[in-house]
N, C-alpha and C positions, 0 to 999 in steps of 0.2 A: 393361481396366478400364472398368466401367460408368459411364454419365453421372452416376448418383447418387453412386458412389464417388469420382468425380473432383472433385466439389464439392457437398456437401450444404448448405452455408451460402452464401448469396448473397455473391459477391465473393471466395470462397476456393476455390481449386482445388488438389487434391492431385495434384501431378505425379509424385511418387515416394514410396512409402510408407515408405522408410527401411530400415535394416538390421534384419531380424527378430531376430537374435541379441541385438543391443543393446536393442531394445525389450522383449524378454522379460526380460532381466536387470534392466533398470531398473524394470519394472513400472509400475503406475499411480501418477502423482504424487499425493502426499497433499495434502489441503487445508491451506492455511497456518494457523498458529496465530492466535489472537485478536490483533488489532492489528498483525499482520505485513503489511507492504506488499508490493506486487507490482512486479517489474521485468522487463525483457527478459532472456533468457538471454545469458550471455557468448558462447555458441556459435552465435548467430544471425548469419548473413552475409546482407546484403540488397543487391540491385542492381536498377536500373530498366531495364526492357526494354519498349519499345513500349507505353507507357500503363499497364503493370502493374509490380508489384514481385515479384521472385523472392526468397523467403526460404529459405535453406538452413541446416539444423542440422548443424554439423560433427561432433557426437557421434552423434546418431541417424541422420544422413544422409537425413533426410526433406526433401523439397522442396515448397514451396507457391508458388502464384502468387496474389497478392492484389491487390485494388483499392487505389488510392493512399490511400483514406480510412483504411486500417488502419495505414499506415506510422508514424503518430505513436507507436504503442506500441513501436517499434523504433528510435527515434532518440535518441541521447544516453543519459544515465543517469537518466532520469525514474523517479520512484516513483509508484505508483498505489494508491489505496485498494482494499480487498478487494471493494467493491461493483461494481467493473468486471467481476467474474466472473459477475455476474448476466446479462450480455449473452451471447447465444449465440456470437458470434464470439470474444470474449475467453475464454470458457470452453473453446472449441475450442483456442485457442492455448495455454492453460494445460495442458489435457489432453495436448497433444502436446509440452510442455516448451519451447515458444517463449517463454512467460512462466513465471517461477519466483518463489518467495518471495524476498524481499530477503535473507534469512539463508542461502540455499542456498549451500553450499561446492561449487561445480561442479568445481573442479580436483580436489578429493578424490574426488568421485563418479566422475570420469573415471578417475583412477588406480586406484581399487578395481575398476572395471569392466574396465579394461585387464588388470589382474592376473588376473582370472578368465578373460578371453579367452585369455591366454597359457597358462594352466594347461590349459584345455580343448583347446588345439591339440595338446598333448602332443608338443612338438618332440623330435626325437632327441637323446640326450645324448652323441652322438659326431658327428664332422664328416661331413657329407654333401654340402656345397657348397664347392668349391675354386675360387679364382682363382689361376692359376699363370702365372708369367712364365718361359718357357723361355729368354728373353733380354730384356735391357733395351735392347739396341741396336735401331736402326731405320734403314731406308734413306731415310727422309724426315726433314726438320727443320722441322716445322710451327711457325710463329712463336708459336702460342698453346699449345703443348704444356706441360702442368703438370709434366712430368718433366725440363724443361730444368735442366741443372746436376747431375743425378744421375750416379752412376757407371755407365757403359755397359759391359756385358760379357755374354757368354753363360753360361748355367748350366753349370758344370763337370760332367764325367762323375761325379765323386764326389757332387756335390750332387744330380744326377739320381737316383743310386741311393739316396741318403738320403731324397729326396722320395718315392720308391716305398716305402721302408721305413716312412716316417712315415704315409703313407696306409694301408698295410696294417695298421699297429698301431692305427689309429683307424677301422678298417672297421666299418660298421654290421652288426648281426646279420642284418638282412634288407633287401632293397631295393637300389637302385643309388645310386651317387654321381653328382654333376654337376660337370663341370669347365668353367670359363670360361678359355680361353687368352687371355692378355693380354700386353702388352709395354710398351715397345718394340714391334717388329713380330714377332709370334710365328712367322711363316713364314720369318724369317731364321734360325731354329734348328729346322728340321723334324726333324732327327735326334734332338733332345731330346724332342720330342713323340712321335716313333715309339717311343723307348725307354720312356717313361713308360707309354704305352698298352700296349706289349708286357708290361711288368712287372705291370700291373694284370690283364691277361688271364691271365698265368701264375699269379697269386694267386687267380684265380677271382672277381675283383671286377667286377661289372657296372657300366658307366658310359655316360653320354652327355655331349655337350659343346656349347658355343657358343664363339664367338671374336670378339674385336675386332681388326680388321685394316685396313690401308689398301688391301688387295686387289690390290696391284701385282704380286705374284708368283704369282697363281693361273693356272696353265696348265690345260688340260683334264685332264691327267694328275693334277696336284696337287689339283684340285677333287674328282675321283673318289676320290683317296686320303684326303682330308679326310672325305668322307662314309663311306667303307667301312672305313677303318682307325682314324681318329681319332673316329669316331662324332659328327661335328659336324652339328648340326641347324639351326643359325642363326648367321649372321655379320653383325656390324655393320661397315659401311664408310662412311667420310666422303667426301662430295662437296660442296665449298664453292662450286661454280660450274662453268661450262663450261671447255673446254680451257685457254684463256689464264689465266683467274683461278685455276683449279685448280692448274696447274703453278707459278704464282707463290706460292701459299700452301703447297703441299706441299714444295717445295724439295728434290726428291730428290737424294741425295748420290751415287748411283751412276748410270751411264749407263743411262737408261731411255727407249727410243724411244717417242715419243708417249704419255706417261704416262696422260693422260685416256682415250685409246682403249684402252690396255692394261687399265686398270681396268674399263672398261665391258665389254670382252671377257671379263674374269675373272668379272664378275657373271653374264654369260650362261652361262659354264661352271659356276658354282656352282649356279645354278637348274637347269641340265640334270642336275646330280648330286643333285638333290632336297634342296638346302640353301636355306633361306629367307634372304633378304638384307634387312636393315634399313639404309636409307640415312639417315645423319645429316647434316643441313645446318647447319654451324656459321656463324651469322650475326653480322655486325657492321654498323656504319654504312656500310661500303664495298662490301658484296656482296649487299645485299638483292635488287636487281634480278637479279643473277646466280643467286640461289637460285630465284627464280620461273622463270627461263629453264631452269634445270636440271630443275625439276619437269616442265615442258612437254616437254623433251627425253626424259626417262624415259618419259613417256606415249607418245611416238611410237616410241621405240627398242625397247621391250619389248612382245611380243605379249600378247594378253589372257590366254593360258594362263600365260605367264611372270609376269604381274602378280599372279597368285594367290600367288606365292612372294616378292613384292616389296612393301615398304612403305617409307615415308619419314616423317621428323619433323624439325622445326627446333628449334634451341636457340641461345640467345644466348651469345656468348663472354664469359667471365669476364675481368676484369683480374687479372693475376697480380702480387702485391706481396709483399714480405717474403721471408724465407729458406726458409720451409716452409709447406705448405698449412695446417697447424694454426695458423699465425700470420696467415693472409691474411684480410682482410675480405671479405665477399661483395660482389663488384663486378659485378653482373649487367647493367651498362650502363644507358643512359638510359631514361626512360619511353617516349620515341619509338621507340627500338630495340625494346623489349619489345612495344609495340603492333604493330610490323611483324612480329615473330616470331609473335605471335598470329595475324595475318592469314595468314602462311605456313601455319601448322598448320591453320587453318580452311579454307584453300584445298585443302590436302591431303585433309582429311576430306570436303570437298564433292565432290572428283573420285574418291573411293574409294581414295586412296593412303595415307591417314593412319592413325594408330593410334586406335582407338576406346577412349576412356578412361572410358566410362560405368561399367564394372564397378568401377573404382577409386573413382568418384564416390560410389556408393551402398553401398559395402562398407567398413566401418571396419577397417582393417588393424591387426593387433597388432604387426606388424613392417614397417618401411618401408625398411630397408637392412640390410646384413650386420652393422653395428655393434650392432643391437638384438638379435641372436641369435648372439653369438660362440661359443657352445657347439657350434653346428653349421655355422658359416661361418668360413673362414680364407683369407688370401692368402699365397702362398709366392712370394717374389721370387726373382730370379736368383741371389742369394747364399744362398738357403735360409732367409731370415728370415721369421718368422710375423707377420702383421698382422691386426687385427680390422677393418680398413677398407681398401677398395680404392684409396684415395688415398694410402695408406702414410705418414701422418704419424707422427712419432716417438712421440707419446703413445699410439699404437695398436699398438706393437711389443711382442710378449710372448714371444719365444723364437725358436728356429730348428729346422730339421729334423735337424740334426746332434746337438744336445743336448736337444731336446725343449722343453716348455713351462716357462717361468720362473714359478714359483708366485706370487711377489710381483707381477710384471708382469701376470699373469693376474688376480689379485685386483683390480688397478686397472681393467683393461678390461672385466671382467665384473661389477663392482659395480653395484648398483642406482643408477639415475640420479636426480638431484635436479632438481626443477622450479625454474628460475630465477624469482625474484620478479617480474621484468618479464614473464614468460610466463604467470603464473597466471590472468590474466583475458583472455588473448589468444584471439580467436575461432578461431585455428588450432591451439590446443593439442592437440585430439584427433587431428589428422592430421599433427602435427609428428614429426620423427625424435627420437631421444634428445637430451636437452637440455643436459647439462653437459660433454660431451666432443666433440661433432661439430664439425669445423673449419668446416663451412658454416653454423654457427649463432653465429659470433663477433659478428655485428652484428644486433641485434634488428630494427632498422628495415629493413635490406635483406632480412632473412628474411621479414618481414611483407609487404613490397612484392612480392617474388617469389611468395609464396603467393597473394596477392590476384590477381595477373595470371593465374596458372594456374587458379584457381577461377573467375574471371570467364570465361575462355575456355571452360572445360568447361561451365559453366552456360549460356552463350550458345549453344553448340553443341547442348546437350541441348534447350533451349527451341526452337531452330530445327527440330530433328528432330521434336519433339512437335507443333509447329505444322503441319509438312508432313504428318504422319500424320493430324491432324484435318482438314486440307483434303482429303486423299484420301478420308477417310471421308465427308465432306460431299458430295464429287463423286459418289461411289458411290451415296449415298442419292438425290441429285438425278437421277442417270441412271436408277435404278430407278423413281423416281416419274414420269419423263418417258416411259418405255417405253409404247407403245400396248398396250392390252389386247386380246389375241386374241379373236376371236368364240367365244363359248361358254366362255371362261375365267372360273371363279367363285372363283379362289384369292385374289383381292384382298379 
């Protein structure tokens, strides 16, 4: 991006131009009617960073860095007369929808735009994404597992065959399907995974897969089998600390010699089998230091080549209350814990081990989870029940593989969502998941706090990357200017 494009108006720098699809669909903002006042957009998120303010538009995904003198336009619910648009900087903010007419119904604009984006995506009208539980049993008893209290059992042979039949009957006309093996611990039932994969091959259905696992059962042979037979490309494994802390939290029920060493060895086997591994660090107030030490251990344990197939991210532990997830308030922990989790993720990004979330930051998704596209996503649990959410709340259950889809229940889970009144002017509305059914949206305040922390972390990281790039460019220019001119050189 040229210097001119970066900031044509004094004190305003365009760090990211936004989502081009959204900008094209929105078009140029019309001039306000006579006597209509001007206000900040509901979708402007601001944060102070090192003497400047970052302005992020959650609908257009555009990011600006502005001088503090401009922040008055974006504080509170102030209204401004139209004559402010005579100024170059406010005209710029209005043109880019950071300022809007007082009468603008932004929630309606967002919903209309989202509907177009969904239509343009042309999602398949049959299921192409499956989450399958070959078993709900597990050889570990993590104290924070959201499945505590559920009925634990392996998928029966009959349910395995019904699962194969269900997938075949909903096969896409072209392309492959994707399976996410989940549990319980899916590797506690390898024979069920084998049979489902075999059945799909017999039916000529192309597929690939990922898995969520604790990693404790992956021998060298099983890792190769997962890659070659199960078509697994990626596995998520949880490590909540080094050996002592890890064993205390996982609480393996079966005799497992040196569980931490066993899992680390398994990760080596998986990477050698060409499977990418994502390490999830579940953090609470008691293991933050252990998470940092675990990251340093991973850096030392795995070679540079292995690290190309290894990444890590941290997540705060939720409090689990109530009888079902759909009744649970969002309990994402204290502000102090969330700040530490942000530090963990920023540390991971700094050392090149973390997940780069910039694509998500500047691209407006039309679907944020499987609930938002139930026509092409489903979960099959170990009993063969169908769910439109991988958390398996009762309100997302809509049939089973034995009897098929229940039309009444399907109407409930696939009906268009309504925007809650308290969400209509929320800055995070354009990047929020579906609004009236998701169990993680039972508490508006907690939802907003969590979204704020995530966006702050992403913007802070993006700004740091941007500043580093500018410093490097400046250093390169200075180095070129300081180079001695060779005798006879007339190129300067």
